[in-house]
All heavy atoms as TSV, in Angstrom:
chain	resi	resn	atom	element	x	y	z
A	1	MET	N	N	16.980	14.028	11.592
A	1	MET	CA	C	16.424	14.985	12.512
A	1	MET	C	C	14.900	14.801	12.582
A	1	MET	O	O	14.260	14.691	11.536
A	1	MET	CB	C	16.783	16.381	12.066
A	1	MET	CG	C	16.185	17.474	12.898
A	1	MET	SD	S	17.550	18.527	13.354
A	1	MET	CE	C	16.896	19.291	14.778
A	2	LEU	N	N	14.394	14.747	13.754
A	2	LEU	CA	C	12.948	14.570	13.929
A	2	LEU	C	C	12.199	15.893	13.704
A	2	LEU	O	O	12.686	16.945	14.104
A	2	LEU	CB	C	12.652	14.049	15.337
A	2	LEU	CG	C	13.162	12.675	15.684
A	2	LEU	CD1	C	12.839	12.322	17.115
A	2	LEU	CD2	C	12.590	11.625	14.769
A	3	SER	N	N	11.035	15.792	13.110
A	3	SER	CA	C	10.211	16.960	12.957
A	3	SER	C	C	9.589	17.326	14.304
A	3	SER	O	O	9.582	16.536	15.245
A	3	SER	CB	C	9.105	16.712	11.919
A	3	SER	OG	O	8.101	15.870	12.468
A	4	ARG	N	N	9.097	18.520	14.393
A	4	ARG	CA	C	8.456	18.986	15.610
A	4	ARG	C	C	7.287	18.069	15.971
A	4	ARG	O	O	7.060	17.750	17.172
A	4	ARG	CB	C	7.982	20.443	15.411
A	4	ARG	CG	C	7.461	21.087	16.646
A	4	ARG	CD	C	8.655	21.454	17.554
A	4	ARG	NE	N	8.128	22.115	18.732
A	4	ARG	CZ	C	8.450	21.785	19.932
A	4	ARG	NH1	N	9.361	20.823	20.183
A	4	ARG	NH2	N	7.953	22.406	20.966
A	5	ARG	N	N	6.496	17.674	14.969
A	5	ARG	CA	C	5.368	16.748	15.236
A	5	ARG	C	C	5.825	15.453	15.826
A	5	ARG	O	O	5.207	14.902	16.724
A	5	ARG	CB	C	4.603	16.477	13.924
A	5	ARG	CG	C	3.688	17.558	13.505
A	5	ARG	CD	C	2.807	17.113	12.379
A	5	ARG	NE	N	3.591	16.594	11.264
A	5	ARG	CZ	C	3.128	16.484	10.034
A	5	ARG	NH1	N	1.908	16.860	9.733
A	5	ARG	NH2	N	3.870	16.000	9.079
A	6	GLN	N	N	6.958	14.917	15.339
A	6	GLN	CA	C	7.473	13.659	15.844
A	6	GLN	C	C	7.928	13.801	17.266
A	6	GLN	O	O	7.763	12.866	18.080
A	6	GLN	CB	C	8.585	13.161	14.947
A	6	GLN	CG	C	8.089	12.649	13.623
A	6	GLN	CD	C	9.234	12.324	12.666
A	6	GLN	OE1	O	10.188	13.101	12.532
A	6	GLN	NE2	N	9.131	11.219	11.991
A	7	VAL	N	N	8.580	14.911	17.596
A	7	VAL	CA	C	9.077	15.129	18.959
A	7	VAL	C	C	7.851	15.197	19.934
A	7	VAL	O	O	7.852	14.567	20.986
A	7	VAL	CB	C	9.920	16.425	19.057
A	7	VAL	CG1	C	10.212	16.806	20.481
A	7	VAL	CG2	C	11.190	16.282	18.278
A	8	ILE	N	N	6.834	15.941	19.558
A	8	ILE	CA	C	5.615	16.054	20.385
A	8	ILE	C	C	4.979	14.657	20.503
A	8	ILE	O	O	4.570	14.248	21.591
A	8	ILE	CB	C	4.644	17.092	19.811
A	8	ILE	CG1	C	5.266	18.449	19.999
A	8	ILE	CG2	C	3.292	16.969	20.511
A	8	ILE	CD1	C	4.509	19.577	19.273
A	9	GLY	N	N	4.934	13.916	19.407
A	9	GLY	CA	C	4.361	12.569	19.444
A	9	GLY	C	C	5.119	11.660	20.394
A	9	GLY	O	O	4.510	10.892	21.124
A	10	GLN	N	N	6.444	11.758	20.386
A	10	GLN	CA	C	7.251	10.928	21.299
A	10	GLN	C	C	6.953	11.273	22.729
A	10	GLN	O	O	6.865	10.407	23.603
A	10	GLN	CB	C	8.740	11.089	21.012
A	10	GLN	CG	C	9.199	10.364	19.785
A	10	GLN	CD	C	10.678	10.535	19.562
A	10	GLN	OE1	O	11.323	11.457	20.075
A	10	GLN	NE2	N	11.264	9.627	18.782
A	11	ARG	N	N	6.813	12.583	23.018
A	11	ARG	CA	C	6.488	13.000	24.388
A	11	ARG	C	C	5.128	12.477	24.828
A	11	ARG	O	O	4.952	12.054	25.943
A	11	ARG	CB	C	6.544	14.522	24.483
A	11	ARG	CG	C	7.947	15.052	24.430
A	11	ARG	CD	C	7.971	16.533	24.583
A	11	ARG	NE	N	9.343	17.051	24.404
A	11	ARG	CZ	C	9.641	18.201	23.850
A	11	ARG	NH1	N	8.681	19.012	23.436
A	11	ARG	NH2	N	10.895	18.565	23.720
A	12	ILE	N	N	4.182	12.534	23.892
A	12	ILE	CA	C	2.842	12.034	24.205
A	12	ILE	C	C	2.912	10.519	24.458
A	12	ILE	O	O	2.337	10.033	25.430
A	12	ILE	CB	C	1.859	12.340	23.090
A	12	ILE	CG1	C	1.574	13.868	23.060
A	12	ILE	CG2	C	0.559	11.546	23.238
A	12	ILE	CD1	C	0.808	14.350	21.869
A	13	ARG	N	N	3.625	9.801	23.628
A	13	ARG	CA	C	3.749	8.338	23.806
A	13	ARG	C	C	4.402	8.026	25.137
A	13	ARG	O	O	3.924	7.150	25.893
A	13	ARG	CB	C	4.529	7.718	22.645
A	13	ARG	CG	C	4.663	6.258	22.711
A	13	ARG	CD	C	5.226	5.581	21.469
A	13	ARG	NE	N	6.410	6.262	20.944
A	13	ARG	CZ	C	6.442	6.992	19.812
A	13	ARG	NH1	N	5.301	7.168	19.131
A	13	ARG	NH2	N	7.538	7.579	19.404
A	14	THR	N	N	5.461	8.722	25.490
A	14	THR	CA	C	6.126	8.472	26.765
A	14	THR	C	C	5.207	8.774	27.932
A	14	THR	O	O	5.124	7.963	28.888
A	14	THR	CB	C	7.405	9.354	26.867
A	14	THR	OG1	O	8.314	8.977	25.800
A	14	THR	CG2	C	8.100	9.156	28.187
A	15	ALA	N	N	4.483	9.877	27.869
A	15	ALA	CA	C	3.540	10.242	28.942
A	15	ALA	C	C	2.450	9.226	29.057
A	15	ALA	O	O	2.024	8.838	30.162
A	15	ALA	CB	C	2.982	11.639	28.714
A	16	ARG	N	N	1.951	8.731	27.917
A	16	ARG	CA	C	0.911	7.709	27.914
A	16	ARG	C	C	1.400	6.414	28.586
A	16	ARG	O	O	0.735	5.813	29.401
A	16	ARG	CB	C	0.419	7.435	26.467
A	16	ARG	CG	C	-0.566	6.266	26.394
A	16	ARG	CD	C	-0.984	5.966	24.987
A	16	ARG	NE	N	0.081	5.657	24.090
A	16	ARG	CZ	C	0.708	4.483	24.036
A	16	ARG	NH1	N	0.407	3.487	24.872
A	16	ARG	NH2	N	1.695	4.273	23.132
A	17	GLU	N	N	2.628	6.019	28.189
A	17	GLU	CA	C	3.186	4.806	28.744
A	17	GLU	C	C	3.468	4.955	30.249
A	17	GLU	O	O	3.224	4.037	31.030
A	17	GLU	CB	C	4.448	4.421	28.039
A	17	GLU	CG	C	4.180	3.937	26.605
A	17	GLU	CD	C	5.441	3.783	25.754
A	17	GLU	OE1	O	6.554	4.245	26.175
A	17	GLU	OE2	O	5.338	3.170	24.675
A	18	ASN	N	N	3.916	6.138	30.662
A	18	ASN	CA	C	4.135	6.408	32.097
A	18	ASN	C	C	2.843	6.345	32.880
A	18	ASN	O	O	2.844	6.056	34.074
A	18	ASN	CB	C	4.856	7.724	32.284
A	18	ASN	CG	C	6.300	7.705	31.865
A	18	ASN	OD1	O	6.889	6.640	31.710
A	18	ASN	ND2	N	6.873	8.864	31.626
A	19	ALA	N	N	1.725	6.693	32.219
A	19	ALA	CA	C	0.415	6.649	32.862
A	19	ALA	C	C	-0.206	5.239	32.764
A	19	ALA	O	O	-1.328	5.040	33.177
A	19	ALA	CB	C	-0.506	7.644	32.205
A	20	ASN	N	N	0.584	4.287	32.234
A	20	ASN	CA	C	0.108	2.897	32.053
A	20	ASN	C	C	-1.161	2.805	31.262
A	20	ASN	O	O	-2.092	2.050	31.632
A	20	ASN	CB	C	-0.015	2.224	33.440
A	20	ASN	CG	C	1.296	2.063	34.151
A	20	ASN	OD1	O	2.290	1.668	33.547
A	20	ASN	ND2	N	1.335	2.462	35.399
A	21	LEU	N	N	-1.199	3.546	30.175
A	21	LEU	CA	C	-2.366	3.539	29.276
A	21	LEU	C	C	-1.960	2.993	27.903
A	21	LEU	O	O	-0.888	3.293	27.391
A	21	LEU	CB	C	-2.949	4.943	29.103
A	21	LEU	CG	C	-3.557	5.633	30.305
A	21	LEU	CD1	C	-3.875	7.069	30.010
A	21	LEU	CD2	C	-4.800	4.904	30.762
A	22	SER	N	N	-2.822	2.212	27.318
A	22	SER	CA	C	-2.628	1.783	25.944
A	22	SER	C	C	-3.179	2.887	25.047
A	22	SER	O	O	-3.891	3.806	25.496
A	22	SER	CB	C	-3.383	0.487	25.665
A	22	SER	OG	O	-4.791	0.709	25.718
A	23	GLN	N	N	-2.877	2.825	23.757
A	23	GLN	CA	C	-3.447	3.804	22.819
A	23	GLN	C	C	-4.937	3.704	22.818
A	23	GLN	O	O	-5.647	4.704	22.785
A	23	GLN	CB	C	-2.921	3.553	21.407
A	23	GLN	CG	C	-1.496	3.982	21.218
A	23	GLN	CD	C	-1.011	3.798	19.774
A	23	GLN	OE1	O	-1.682	3.158	18.962
A	23	GLN	NE2	N	0.135	4.366	19.486
A	24	LEU	N	N	-5.487	2.497	22.924
A	24	LEU	CA	C	-6.948	2.302	22.948
A	24	LEU	C	C	-7.565	2.923	24.202
A	24	LEU	O	O	-8.588	3.617	24.118
A	24	LEU	CB	C	-7.277	0.819	22.870
A	24	LEU	CG	C	-8.756	0.445	22.797
A	24	LEU	CD1	C	-9.391	1.111	21.589
A	24	LEU	CD2	C	-8.944	-1.049	22.759
A	25	GLN	N	N	-6.933	2.730	25.357
A	25	GLN	CA	C	-7.447	3.324	26.590
A	25	GLN	C	C	-7.406	4.847	26.519
A	25	GLN	O	O	-8.390	5.516	26.895
A	25	GLN	CB	C	-6.657	2.841	27.785
A	25	GLN	CG	C	-6.852	1.401	28.128
A	25	GLN	CD	C	-5.863	0.870	29.140
A	25	GLN	OE1	O	-4.667	1.190	29.062
A	25	GLN	NE2	N	-6.343	0.083	30.083
A	26	LEU	N	N	-6.314	5.430	26.034
A	26	LEU	CA	C	-6.209	6.857	25.898
A	26	LEU	C	C	-7.225	7.395	24.932
A	26	LEU	O	O	-7.900	8.412	25.197
A	26	LEU	CB	C	-4.785	7.277	25.469
A	26	LEU	CG	C	-4.571	8.802	25.262
A	26	LEU	CD1	C	-4.902	9.594	26.523
A	26	LEU	CD2	C	-3.144	9.061	24.811
A	27	SER	N	N	-7.414	6.714	23.831
A	27	SER	CA	C	-8.401	7.168	22.833
A	27	SER	C	C	-9.831	7.203	23.428
A	27	SER	O	O	-10.605	8.116	23.155
A	27	SER	CB	C	-8.358	6.306	21.583
A	27	SER	OG	O	-8.829	4.988	21.840
A	28	THR	N	N	-10.116	6.213	24.259
A	28	THR	CA	C	-11.435	6.178	24.929
A	28	THR	C	C	-11.585	7.352	25.893
A	28	THR	O	O	-12.616	8.013	25.923
A	28	THR	CB	C	-11.620	4.856	25.656
A	28	THR	OG1	O	-11.530	3.767	24.709
A	28	THR	CG2	C	-12.946	4.791	26.392
A	29	LEU	N	N	-10.528	7.654	26.643
A	29	LEU	CA	C	-10.578	8.742	27.601
A	29	LEU	C	C	-10.770	10.118	26.934
A	29	LEU	O	O	-11.455	10.974	27.486
A	29	LEU	CB	C	-9.280	8.775	28.440
A	29	LEU	CG	C	-9.095	7.695	29.466
A	29	LEU	CD1	C	-7.703	7.742	30.056
A	29	LEU	CD2	C	-10.139	7.805	30.560
A	30	VAL	N	N	-10.198	10.274	25.744
A	30	VAL	CA	C	-10.284	11.598	25.109
A	30	VAL	C	C	-11.363	11.647	24.000
A	30	VAL	O	O	-11.569	12.689	23.397
A	30	VAL	CB	C	-8.912	12.062	24.543
A	30	VAL	CG1	C	-7.913	12.203	25.688
A	30	VAL	CG2	C	-8.378	11.168	23.461
A	31	GLY	N	N	-11.968	10.491	23.720
A	31	GLY	CA	C	-13.116	10.493	22.778
A	31	GLY	C	C	-12.737	10.516	21.315
A	31	GLY	O	O	-13.438	11.118	20.504
A	32	VAL	N	N	-11.603	9.879	20.978
A	32	VAL	CA	C	-11.212	9.769	19.576
A	32	VAL	C	C	-10.922	8.320	19.252
A	32	VAL	O	O	-10.819	7.481	20.136
A	32	VAL	CB	C	-9.997	10.643	19.221
A	32	VAL	CG1	C	-10.285	12.104	19.441
A	32	VAL	CG2	C	-8.773	10.219	19.989
A	33	ASP	N	N	-10.779	8.006	17.961
A	33	ASP	CA	C	-10.434	6.699	17.544
A	33	ASP	C	C	-8.976	6.395	17.915
A	33	ASP	O	O	-8.125	7.311	17.881
A	33	ASP	CB	C	-10.595	6.621	16.003
A	33	ASP	CG	C	-10.401	5.220	15.449
A	33	ASP	OD1	O	-11.298	4.386	15.605
A	33	ASP	OD2	O	-9.344	5.002	14.865
A	34	HIS	N	N	-8.668	5.140	18.198
A	34	HIS	CA	C	-7.294	4.801	18.594
A	34	HIS	C	C	-6.282	5.066	17.452
A	34	HIS	O	O	-5.125	5.350	17.692
A	34	HIS	CB	C	-7.174	3.357	19.113
A	34	HIS	CG	C	-7.239	2.300	18.057
A	34	HIS	ND1	N	-8.423	1.893	17.509
A	34	HIS	CD2	C	-6.281	1.648	17.368
A	34	HIS	CE1	C	-8.203	0.978	16.601
A	34	HIS	NE2	N	-6.894	0.820	16.479
A	35	LYS	N	N	-6.765	5.058	16.249
A	35	LYS	CA	C	-5.900	5.371	15.080
A	35	LYS	C	C	-5.459	6.812	15.137
A	35	LYS	O	O	-4.357	7.149	14.694
A	35	LYS	CB	C	-6.608	5.046	13.777
A	35	LYS	CG	C	-6.815	3.542	13.594
A	35	LYS	CD	C	-7.581	3.295	12.338
A	35	LYS	CE	C	-7.857	1.799	12.202
A	35	LYS	NZ	N	-8.672	1.521	11.006
A	36	THR	N	N	-6.327	7.706	15.659
A	36	THR	CA	C	-5.943	9.111	15.811
A	36	THR	C	C	-4.781	9.230	16.789
A	36	THR	O	O	-3.839	9.982	16.504
A	36	THR	CB	C	-7.163	9.919	16.267
A	36	THR	OG1	O	-8.216	9.807	15.313
A	36	THR	CG2	C	-6.808	11.377	16.513
A	37	ILE	N	N	-4.812	8.516	17.892
A	37	ILE	CA	C	-3.750	8.567	18.845
A	37	ILE	C	C	-2.462	8.039	18.207
A	37	ILE	O	O	-1.371	8.643	18.347
A	37	ILE	CB	C	-4.075	7.749	20.130
A	37	ILE	CG1	C	-5.329	8.320	20.817
A	37	ILE	CG2	C	-2.865	7.682	21.064
A	37	ILE	CD1	C	-5.167	9.752	21.302
A	38	HIS	N	N	-2.547	6.971	17.437
A	38	HIS	CA	C	-1.392	6.422	16.723
A	38	HIS	C	C	-0.802	7.479	15.790
A	38	HIS	O	O	0.431	7.685	15.801
A	38	HIS	CB	C	-1.816	5.172	15.942
A	38	HIS	CG	C	-0.702	4.638	15.072
A	38	HIS	ND1	N	0.288	3.830	15.557
A	38	HIS	CD2	C	-0.419	4.849	13.789
A	38	HIS	CE1	C	1.106	3.536	14.585
A	38	HIS	NE2	N	0.699	4.150	13.479
A	39	ARG	N	N	-1.640	8.136	14.988
A	39	ARG	CA	C	-1.157	9.138	14.053
A	39	ARG	C	C	-0.486	10.318	14.753
A	39	ARG	O	O	0.535	10.838	14.288
A	39	ARG	CB	C	-2.299	9.615	13.153
A	39	ARG	CG	C	-2.723	8.598	12.136
A	39	ARG	CD	C	-3.660	9.166	11.086
A	39	ARG	NE	N	-4.961	9.528	11.654
A	39	ARG	CZ	C	-5.996	8.721	11.717
A	39	ARG	NH1	N	-5.929	7.501	11.257
A	39	ARG	NH2	N	-7.120	9.134	12.236
A	40	VAL	N	N	-1.023	10.719	15.917
A	40	VAL	CA	C	-0.420	11.825	16.657
A	40	VAL	C	C	0.925	11.374	17.230
A	40	VAL	O	O	1.915	12.099	17.123
A	40	VAL	CB	C	-1.380	12.287	17.810
A	40	VAL	CG1	C	-0.682	13.206	18.765
A	40	VAL	CG2	C	-2.625	12.944	17.213
A	41	GLU	N	N	0.991	10.207	17.804
A	41	GLU	CA	C	2.235	9.719	18.430
A	41	GLU	C	C	3.341	9.544	17.414
A	41	GLU	O	O	4.526	9.706	17.742
A	41	GLU	CB	C	1.988	8.427	19.175
A	41	GLU	CG	C	1.244	8.602	20.468
A	41	GLU	CD	C	1.142	7.320	21.269
A	41	GLU	OE1	O	1.593	6.234	20.826
A	41	GLU	OE2	O	0.601	7.382	22.379
A	42	TYR	N	N	3.011	9.198	16.175
A	42	TYR	CA	C	4.034	8.971	15.165
A	42	TYR	C	C	4.254	10.206	14.268
A	42	TYR	O	O	4.983	10.121	13.274
A	42	TYR	CB	C	3.713	7.725	14.369
A	42	TYR	CG	C	4.051	6.494	15.169
A	42	TYR	CD1	C	3.063	5.946	15.999
A	42	TYR	CD2	C	5.295	5.915	15.134
A	42	TYR	CE1	C	3.362	4.838	16.811
A	42	TYR	CE2	C	5.596	4.825	15.940
A	42	TYR	CZ	C	4.644	4.306	16.746
A	42	TYR	OH	O	4.934	3.184	17.545
A	43	GLY	N	N	3.654	11.332	14.638
A	43	GLY	CA	C	3.895	12.578	13.907
A	43	GLY	C	C	3.287	12.626	12.540
A	43	GLY	O	O	3.729	13.365	11.689
A	44	ILE	N	N	2.260	11.807	12.296
A	44	ILE	CA	C	1.625	11.755	10.970
A	44	ILE	C	C	0.577	12.844	10.858
A	44	ILE	O	O	0.361	13.367	9.742
A	44	ILE	CB	C	0.980	10.350	10.794
A	44	ILE	CG1	C	2.087	9.277	10.828
A	44	ILE	CG2	C	0.197	10.291	9.480
A	44	ILE	CD1	C	1.578	7.874	10.886
A	45	SER	N	N	-0.070	13.224	11.946
A	45	SER	CA	C	-1.083	14.268	11.847
A	45	SER	C	C	-0.823	15.353	12.929
A	45	SER	O	O	-0.100	15.121	13.873
A	45	SER	CB	C	-2.481	13.676	12.073
A	45	SER	OG	O	-2.600	13.183	13.378
A	46	ASP	N	N	-1.425	16.493	12.659
A	46	ASP	CA	C	-1.317	17.610	13.596
A	46	ASP	C	C	-2.553	17.621	14.489
A	46	ASP	O	O	-3.662	17.876	14.016
A	46	ASP	CB	C	-1.263	18.968	12.845
A	46	ASP	CG	C	0.031	19.174	12.120
A	46	ASP	OD1	O	1.080	18.830	12.746
A	46	ASP	OD2	O	0.032	19.710	11.014
A	47	PRO	N	N	-2.383	17.368	15.769
A	47	PRO	CA	C	-3.526	17.385	16.679
A	47	PRO	C	C	-3.965	18.825	16.957
A	47	PRO	O	O	-3.185	19.739	16.947
A	47	PRO	CB	C	-2.988	16.746	17.933
A	47	PRO	CG	C	-1.549	17.035	17.935
A	47	PRO	CD	C	-1.141	17.013	16.463
A	48	SER	N	N	-5.264	18.984	17.193
A	48	SER	CA	C	-5.803	20.294	17.547
A	48	SER	C	C	-5.382	20.630	18.989
A	48	SER	O	O	-5.013	19.726	19.761
A	48	SER	CB	C	-7.337	20.292	17.461
A	48	SER	OG	O	-7.881	19.440	18.458
A	49	LEU	N	N	-5.474	21.899	19.328
A	49	LEU	CA	C	-5.180	22.297	20.686
A	49	LEU	C	C	-6.102	21.578	21.701
A	49	LEU	O	O	-5.698	21.141	22.726
A	49	LEU	CB	C	-5.300	23.799	20.817
A	49	LEU	CG	C	-5.097	24.380	22.225
A	49	LEU	CD1	C	-3.721	24.009	22.783
A	49	LEU	CD2	C	-5.305	25.879	22.195
A	50	GLY	N	N	-7.368	21.494	21.301
A	50	GLY	CA	C	-8.342	20.798	22.158
A	50	GLY	C	C	-7.935	19.376	22.449
A	50	GLY	O	O	-8.008	18.914	23.581
A	51	LEU	N	N	-7.480	18.650	21.414
A	51	LEU	CA	C	-7.081	17.255	21.600
A	51	LEU	C	C	-5.844	17.191	22.465
A	51	LEU	O	O	-5.726	16.358	23.366
A	51	LEU	CB	C	-6.834	16.570	20.246
A	51	LEU	CG	C	-6.388	15.112	20.324
A	51	LEU	CD1	C	-7.350	14.264	21.117
A	51	LEU	CD2	C	-6.166	14.593	18.908
A	52	LEU	N	N	-4.885	18.109	22.226
A	52	LEU	CA	C	-3.661	18.126	23.055
A	52	LEU	C	C	-4.030	18.364	24.533
A	52	LEU	O	O	-3.440	17.742	25.423
A	52	LEU	CB	C	-2.702	19.193	22.576
A	52	LEU	CG	C	-1.979	18.889	21.262
A	52	LEU	CD1	C	-1.226	20.126	20.785
A	52	LEU	CD2	C	-1.049	17.715	21.437
A	53	LEU	N	N	-4.969	19.278	24.786
A	53	LEU	CA	C	-5.365	19.539	26.157
A	53	LEU	C	C	-5.997	18.301	26.798
A	53	LEU	O	O	-5.718	17.969	27.949
A	53	LEU	CB	C	-6.347	20.717	26.203
A	53	LEU	CG	C	-5.748	22.088	25.983
A	53	LEU	CD1	C	-6.826	23.123	25.718
A	53	LEU	CD2	C	-4.869	22.506	27.136
A	54	GLN	N	N	-6.836	17.609	26.012
A	54	GLN	CA	C	-7.491	16.392	26.549
A	54	GLN	C	C	-6.457	15.287	26.823
A	54	GLN	O	O	-6.520	14.593	27.827
A	54	GLN	CB	C	-8.526	15.870	25.561
A	54	GLN	CG	C	-9.735	16.742	25.466
A	54	GLN	CD	C	-10.716	16.221	24.399
A	54	GLN	OE1	O	-10.332	16.030	23.246
A	54	GLN	NE2	N	-11.927	15.980	24.798
A	55	ILE	N	N	-5.477	15.135	25.954
A	55	ILE	CA	C	-4.452	14.133	26.122
A	55	ILE	C	C	-3.623	14.460	27.362
A	55	ILE	O	O	-3.376	13.598	28.194
A	55	ILE	CB	C	-3.539	14.040	24.872
A	55	ILE	CG1	C	-4.323	13.408	23.714
A	55	ILE	CG2	C	-2.283	13.252	25.168
A	55	ILE	CD1	C	-3.596	13.457	22.381
A	56	ALA	N	N	-3.233	15.707	27.524
A	56	ALA	CA	C	-2.436	16.110	28.676
A	56	ALA	C	C	-3.177	15.819	29.968
A	56	ALA	O	O	-2.605	15.265	30.924
A	56	ALA	CB	C	-2.090	17.596	28.588
A	57	ARG	N	N	-4.453	16.122	29.999
A	57	ARG	CA	C	-5.247	15.870	31.194
A	57	ARG	C	C	-5.362	14.386	31.466
A	57	ARG	O	O	-5.222	13.933	32.593
A	57	ARG	CB	C	-6.648	16.472	31.010
A	57	ARG	CG	C	-7.487	16.421	32.256
A	57	ARG	CD	C	-8.832	17.203	32.136
A	57	ARG	NE	N	-8.636	18.410	31.362
A	57	ARG	CZ	C	-9.417	18.792	30.326
A	57	ARG	NH1	N	-10.419	18.024	29.964
A	57	ARG	NH2	N	-9.220	19.875	29.697
A	58	ALA	N	N	-5.578	13.584	30.399
A	58	ALA	CA	C	-5.749	12.123	30.571
A	58	ALA	C	C	-4.482	11.448	31.038
A	58	ALA	O	O	-4.558	10.482	31.790
A	58	ALA	CB	C	-6.235	11.533	29.239
A	59	VAL	N	N	-3.316	11.925	30.636
A	59	VAL	CA	C	-2.081	11.319	31.023
A	59	VAL	C	C	-1.483	11.947	32.273
A	59	VAL	O	O	-0.457	11.504	32.804
A	59	VAL	CB	C	-1.003	11.226	29.895
A	59	VAL	CG1	C	-1.559	10.423	28.734
A	59	VAL	CG2	C	-0.586	12.626	29.446
A	60	GLY	N	N	-2.117	13.048	32.736
A	60	GLY	CA	C	-1.695	13.633	33.974
A	60	GLY	C	C	-0.430	14.483	33.926
A	60	GLY	O	O	0.335	14.527	34.903
A	61	VAL	N	N	-0.222	15.150	32.793
A	61	VAL	CA	C	0.933	16.051	32.686
A	61	VAL	C	C	0.488	17.423	32.169
A	61	VAL	O	O	-0.499	17.513	31.436
A	61	VAL	CB	C	2.042	15.465	31.756
A	61	VAL	CG1	C	2.542	14.137	32.250
A	61	VAL	CG2	C	1.547	15.374	30.321
A	62	PRO	N	N	1.231	18.461	32.511
A	62	PRO	CA	C	0.886	19.790	31.963
A	62	PRO	C	C	1.097	19.795	30.444
A	62	PRO	O	O	2.008	19.167	29.906
A	62	PRO	CB	C	1.886	20.729	32.650
A	62	PRO	CG	C	2.425	19.973	33.814
A	62	PRO	CD	C	2.328	18.519	33.456
A	63	LEU	N	N	0.232	20.562	29.760
A	63	LEU	CA	C	0.328	20.629	28.301
A	63	LEU	C	C	1.736	21.077	27.879
A	63	LEU	O	O	2.282	20.558	26.927
A	63	LEU	CB	C	-0.709	21.611	27.754
A	63	LEU	CG	C	-0.688	21.847	26.256
A	63	LEU	CD1	C	-0.889	20.570	25.476
A	63	LEU	CD2	C	-1.688	22.911	25.873
A	64	GLY	N	N	2.311	22.029	28.615
A	64	GLY	CA	C	3.641	22.519	28.275
A	64	GLY	C	C	4.715	21.448	28.229
A	64	GLY	O	O	5.653	21.515	27.423
A	65	ASP	N	N	4.562	20.407	29.051
A	65	ASP	CA	C	5.516	19.308	29.048
A	65	ASP	C	C	5.464	18.522	27.721
A	65	ASP	O	O	6.465	17.927	27.326
A	65	ASP	CB	C	5.279	18.366	30.196
A	65	ASP	CG	C	5.683	18.941	31.543
A	65	ASP	OD1	O	6.195	20.074	31.575
A	65	ASP	OD2	O	5.450	18.258	32.573
A	66	LEU	N	N	4.312	18.489	27.098
A	66	LEU	CA	C	4.151	17.776	25.871
A	66	LEU	C	C	4.623	18.573	24.659
A	66	LEU	O	O	5.117	17.982	23.692
A	66	LEU	CB	C	2.690	17.347	25.662
A	66	LEU	CG	C	2.083	16.415	26.706
A	66	LEU	CD1	C	0.616	16.132	26.383
A	66	LEU	CD2	C	2.894	15.138	26.834
A	67	VAL	N	N	4.459	19.885	24.702
A	67	VAL	CA	C	4.705	20.675	23.471
A	67	VAL	C	C	5.862	21.622	23.573
A	67	VAL	O	O	6.137	22.347	22.636
A	67	VAL	CB	C	3.428	21.462	23.057
A	67	VAL	CG1	C	2.269	20.535	22.745
A	67	VAL	CG2	C	3.036	22.432	24.115
A	68	GLN	N	N	6.618	21.642	24.654
A	68	GLN	CA	C	7.724	22.570	24.792
A	68	GLN	C	C	8.774	22.412	23.724
A	68	GLN	O	O	8.989	21.437	23.164
A	68	GLN	CB	C	8.335	22.484	26.180
A	68	GLN	CG	C	9.031	21.194	26.452
A	68	GLN	CD	C	9.569	21.170	27.882
A	68	GLN	OE1	O	9.550	22.117	28.588
A	68	GLN	NE2	N	10.069	20.057	28.291
């Protein structure tokens, strides 16, 4: 069973890929290191609300779609 962090990470990864962005490109858009994006996508770290909002905006999806 996947943890909540992993489920959110998978949604972020799918949204990023649908936006045709690499982890490096997304990290540049939101102003974090690409390793941070990797850790979020694989459920290793808990992203802040601010980072989640920036990611949602960068990939063009509502925040609720990522965290529901």
